C-alpha positions as CSV (number, residue, x, y, z in Angstrom):
1,M,34.1,5.1,62.7
2,K,32.6,1.9,61.5
3,I,29.7,2.3,63.9
4,Q,29.1,5.8,62.8
5,R,29.1,4.8,59.1
6,Y,26.7,2.0,60.0
7,W,24.2,4.3,61.6
8,R,24.6,6.8,58.8
9,C,23.7,4.1,56.2
10,A,20.8,2.9,58.3
11,L,19.4,6.5,58.5
12,F,19.7,7.0,54.8
13,A,18.0,3.6,54.1
14,A,15.2,4.5,56.5
15,W,14.7,7.9,54.9
16,G,14.6,6.3,51.4
17,L,11.9,3.9,52.5
18,A,9.9,6.7,54.0
19,T,10.0,8.6,50.8
20,L,8.9,5.5,48.8
21,A,6.0,4.7,51.1
22,P,3.5,7.3,49.7
23,A,4.1,6.1,46.2
24,A,3.6,2.5,47.2
25,A,0.4,3.4,48.9
26,A,-1.0,5.4,46.0
27,T,-4.3,4.1,44.5
28,P,-3.5,2.1,41.3
29,T,-5.0,3.4,38.1
30,R,-8.1,1.6,37.0
31,V,-8.5,1.0,33.3
32,P,-12.1,1.1,32.2
33,D,-13.5,-2.2,30.9
34,T,-15.1,-0.9,27.7
35,I,-15.0,-2.1,24.1
36,E,-13.1,1.1,23.2
37,Q,-10.4,0.2,25.6
38,R,-10.3,-3.5,24.6
39,A,-10.1,-2.6,20.9
40,A,-7.2,-0.1,21.6
41,A,-4.6,-2.7,20.6
42,C,-5.9,-2.6,17.0
43,I,-4.9,1.0,16.7
44,A,-1.2,0.1,16.8
45,C,-1.4,-1.3,13.3
46,H,-4.7,0.0,11.8
47,G,-4.4,3.6,13.0
48,R,-6.4,5.9,15.2
49,E,-9.7,4.2,16.0
50,G,-9.3,1.9,13.1
51,A,-8.9,4.7,10.5
52,S,-5.8,3.8,8.4
53,T,-3.7,6.3,6.6
54,N,-3.0,6.0,2.8
55,A,0.7,5.4,3.4
56,G,0.4,2.1,5.3
57,Y,-0.1,-1.5,4.5
58,F,-2.9,-2.0,7.1
59,P,-6.6,-1.6,6.0
60,R,-9.1,0.8,7.5
61,L,-11.6,-0.7,9.9
62,A,-13.8,2.3,10.7
63,G,-17.2,2.2,9.0
64,K,-16.8,-1.1,7.2
65,P,-19.8,-3.4,7.1
66,E,-20.2,-5.2,10.3
67,G,-20.8,-8.6,8.7
68,Y,-17.6,-8.2,6.7
69,L,-15.5,-7.4,9.7
70,Y,-17.0,-10.2,11.7
71,N,-16.3,-12.7,8.9
72,Q,-12.7,-11.6,8.6
73,L,-12.1,-12.0,12.3
74,L,-13.6,-15.5,12.1
75,S,-11.4,-16.3,9.2
76,F,-8.2,-15.3,11.0
77,R,-9.3,-17.3,14.1
78,D,-10.4,-20.3,12.1
79,G,-7.5,-20.5,9.6
80,R,-8.9,-19.2,6.4
81,R,-6.7,-16.0,6.5
82,H,-3.1,-16.0,7.6
83,N,-1.4,-13.2,9.5
84,S,0.6,-14.1,12.5
85,D,-0.3,-11.0,14.5
86,M,-4.0,-11.2,13.8
87,V,-4.1,-14.9,14.5
88,H,-2.4,-14.4,17.8
89,M,-4.8,-11.7,18.9
90,V,-8.0,-13.5,18.0
91,R,-7.2,-17.2,18.3
92,H,-8.9,-17.6,21.8
93,L,-11.8,-15.1,21.3
94,S,-15.4,-16.2,21.2
95,D,-17.9,-15.6,18.4
96,A,-19.7,-13.1,20.6
97,Y,-16.5,-11.2,21.4
98,L,-15.6,-11.0,17.7
99,R,-19.1,-9.8,16.9
100,E,-18.8,-7.1,19.5
101,M,-15.5,-5.9,18.0
102,A,-17.0,-5.9,14.5
103,H,-20.0,-3.9,15.7
104,Y,-17.7,-1.3,17.4
105,F,-15.6,-0.6,14.3
106,A,-18.5,-0.7,11.9
107,G,-20.1,2.1,13.9
108,L,-17.2,4.5,13.7
109,D,-17.7,7.5,11.4
110,L,-14.2,9.0,10.8
111,P,-12.8,11.0,7.9
112,Y,-10.8,9.2,5.2
113,P,-7.3,10.2,4.3
114,R,-6.7,11.9,1.0
115,P,-5.9,9.4,-1.8
116,A,-2.6,9.3,-3.6
117,T,-2.3,12.0,-6.2
118,T,0.4,10.4,-8.4
119,S,1.3,6.9,-9.5
120,D,4.2,5.2,-11.2
121,A,1.7,3.1,-13.2
122,S,1.4,3.9,-16.9
123,Q,-1.9,5.4,-18.3
124,Q,-2.4,2.1,-20.1
125,T,-2.2,0.2,-16.8
126,L,-4.6,2.7,-15.1
127,Q,-7.1,2.4,-17.9
128,R,-6.9,-1.4,-17.7
129,G,-7.6,-1.2,-14.0
130,K,-10.6,1.1,-14.5
131,A,-12.0,-1.2,-17.1
132,L,-11.7,-4.3,-14.9
133,V,-13.4,-2.4,-12.0
134,F,-16.4,-1.3,-14.0
135,Q,-16.6,-3.7,-16.9
136,G,-14.8,-6.8,-15.9
137,D,-13.5,-9.2,-18.6
138,A,-16.4,-11.3,-19.9
139,A,-14.1,-13.3,-22.2
140,R,-12.2,-14.6,-19.2
141,G,-15.2,-14.9,-16.9
142,I,-14.2,-12.0,-14.6
143,P,-17.1,-9.9,-13.4
144,A,-16.8,-6.2,-12.8
145,C,-15.7,-5.3,-9.2
146,A,-18.6,-2.8,-9.1
147,Q,-21.2,-5.6,-9.6
148,C,-20.5,-6.8,-6.1
149,H,-18.8,-3.8,-4.3
150,G,-21.3,-1.2,-5.5
151,Q,-21.1,1.4,-8.2
152,A,-19.5,3.9,-5.7
153,L,-17.1,1.1,-4.6
154,T,-17.9,1.8,-1.0
155,G,-19.1,-1.7,-0.3
156,V,-22.5,-3.2,0.4
157,Q,-24.2,-4.2,3.6
158,P,-23.9,-6.6,5.3
159,G,-20.8,-8.3,4.1
160,I,-19.0,-6.7,1.1
161,P,-16.2,-4.2,1.8
162,A,-15.2,-1.0,0.2
163,L,-12.5,-0.9,-2.5
164,V,-11.8,2.8,-2.2
165,G,-10.0,4.4,0.7
166,L,-7.4,1.6,0.9
167,P,-3.6,1.7,0.3
168,R,-2.4,0.4,-3.0
169,L,0.0,-2.1,-1.3
170,Y,-2.9,-3.5,0.7
171,I,-5.2,-3.9,-2.3
172,A,-2.5,-5.6,-4.4
173,S,-1.5,-7.9,-1.6
174,Q,-5.0,-9.1,-0.9
175,L,-5.9,-9.6,-4.6
176,G,-2.5,-11.4,-4.9
177,D,-3.6,-13.7,-2.0
178,W,-6.8,-14.6,-3.8
179,L,-4.7,-15.3,-7.0
180,S,-2.3,-17.5,-5.2
181,A,-5.0,-19.3,-3.0
182,G,-3.5,-17.8,0.1
183,R,-6.8,-16.4,1.3
184,H,-10.1,-18.1,1.6
185,A,-13.7,-17.4,2.7
186,L,-16.6,-19.7,3.6
187,P,-18.1,-21.4,0.6
188,P,-19.3,-20.4,-1.9
189,D,-16.0,-18.5,-2.1
190,C,-16.7,-16.1,-4.9
191,M,-13.4,-14.1,-4.6
192,A,-11.4,-17.3,-4.8
193,E,-13.1,-18.1,-8.1
194,V,-12.4,-14.6,-9.4
195,G,-8.9,-14.6,-8.1
196,R,-7.9,-17.7,-9.9
197,K,-8.6,-15.9,-13.2
198,L,-6.6,-12.8,-12.5
199,T,-3.1,-12.2,-13.6
200,T,-0.3,-10.3,-11.8
201,A,-0.8,-7.5,-14.4
202,D,-4.6,-7.4,-13.6
203,V,-3.8,-7.1,-9.8
204,N,-1.4,-4.3,-10.3
205,A,-3.7,-2.4,-12.7
206,V,-6.7,-2.6,-10.3
207,A,-4.7,-1.7,-7.2
208,A,-3.0,1.3,-9.0
209,W,-6.3,2.7,-10.2
210,L,-8.3,2.2,-7.0
211,A,-5.6,3.9,-4.9
212,L,-6.0,7.1,-6.9
213,Q,-9.8,7.4,-6.4
214,P,-11.3,9.9,-4.0
215,M,-14.0,9.0,-1.6
216,P,-17.5,9.9,-2.7
217,A,-19.5,12.4,-0.7
218,D,-21.3,9.6,1.1
219,P,-18.6,7.0,1.9
220,K,-20.9,4.6,3.7
221,P,-21.6,1.1,2.4
222,A,-24.6,0.8,0.1
223,A,-27.7,-0.7,1.7
224,A,-28.3,-3.1,-1.2
225,L,-26.6,-4.5,-4.2
226,P,-26.9,-2.6,-7.5
227,G,-28.2,-5.8,-9.1
228,P,-28.0,-9.6,-8.9
229,L,-24.7,-11.1,-7.9
230,P,-22.7,-12.5,-10.9
231,M,-22.1,-15.7,-8.9
232,P,-23.1,-17.2,-5.5
233,C,-21.1,-15.6,-2.6
234,S,-21.0,-16.3,1.1
235,A,-20.4,-12.6,1.8
236,M,-24.1,-12.0,1.1
237,G,-25.3,-15.2,2.7
238,N,-25.9,-17.1,-0.6
């Protein structure tokens, strides 16, 4: 009986190996080595092809100025911006690779999500946010956001990002980082200078108002500034 059981087990084992053999011999799937494939990891946080939703914390990448995207990747790699996931992903990447990634995302032309339609901010807060965006606060040395980010607030080539089409939480957190000196750019660091003059109430007002604004018919970054920069800024190479 023991001998019969032995041979029965041996036959079952041989049959099992025979059925596994075709699977083991199957040709492995080859992943294409393209920039689209290599940038796929970004989608996990930033959304489909870098087009964020209006409900998340993570910013949109698609269609932003290439120079801006490149500078931010450099800042994460070189310690001027701090996010553990981003730092981990780019810490060993070369300038050329970061430039390739920036070029890829800048070239994407995808629809924007609809903006928020309601806000818990008061009308006074929203009006304060709009005033700071388009008029600034001259008495406190705060320029209007539109002076640098464009009258349509869609950013300016080659290095200034859009302010519309972003989640409120993200806008508030980034302005808060400038306020608390948690974020830096290459000198001259114009946003660090502006951020030091903002209050928490200013940040909340600007973020609340911007999050409600629809995208203009042409959401692409402007080709040039609407006028002279109010201060030197490395984003525009000066």
